[in-house]
N, C-alpha and C positions, 0 to 999 in steps of 0.2 A: 504493500499500500504505499503510495507515495504521498507525503505530507508537505504542506506549504510553510516555509520558514515563517516564524512569528506566530503561528497560531496557538502555541502553547499545549496542544492536545496531540499526542501521537496515537494514529490508529494503527493497530496491528493486524495482519492478516495470517490466518492459519494455513500451513502447508497441508496438502493433501495426504501425505504419508506420515506415519508415526514411527519414526526410528526408535527400536527397542521399547515401544509403547509411550514414548514421549509425545505429547502435543507440542508442536513448535510453531510459534507465532513470529513474524518478522514485520520490520518496518523500515522505511529509508526517508531521508529528509535532506534538503539542501544544507550544506554547511554554512554555519554563521560567520565562521572565521575565514573561510576561503571560498569566495563567490565562484560558481560554476562548478564546485566539487559537491559530492554527495557522500552521506554517512549513513550506517545502518545500525540496528540494534535488534535484539531478539529476546524471546523469553521461551524457555523450554520447561513444561511441568510434566509430572506423572504421579498419580496417587502415591502417597506414602513416601516419596522421595522430596528432598529439598529442591526448590525451583531454581533454575539457572537463568540469570538475567545478565545481559551484557550489552554494552554499547561498543560498536567497533569503532576504534581509533583511526583506522586507515581511513583515507579519503579517496573516492573514486571519481572518475571523469564524466560518468553519466549514470542515470538512474538504473539502466538495465544491469551495468557492472556492479553497482552497488548492491542491487537486489540479489543478483547470483552469489556474490561473495558473501554476504550476510546469511543466506541460506547454507551456504557451503561451511562457513565457520560454525553455525548453530549445530549443524549435524556432527561436525568434527568435535565439538565440545561434549555433546551428548555421547559419542564414542569414547572419549576420554574418561568420562565419568563411569560408564559401564565397564571399560578395561581396568579402571583403578579398583573396582569392585570384585574384579576376578570372575 
């Protein structure tokens, strides 16, 4: 979900798949510090597990790149948590 800068509310979009049973939501927005750049954030949650929440510090050149990388990073973080639990 693409959000406009300065709105103050971030709307997250749920991805279609559930990696390891986690619900993953993502959002992107224009960077306030670097005009023309885009940033992302995600939430990942699963019943009985601590929620994962992260803002992606990387800045991307366009919304599509920000979206793809935010979703990729979210899935990777879920994989890290699952792997750490063994």
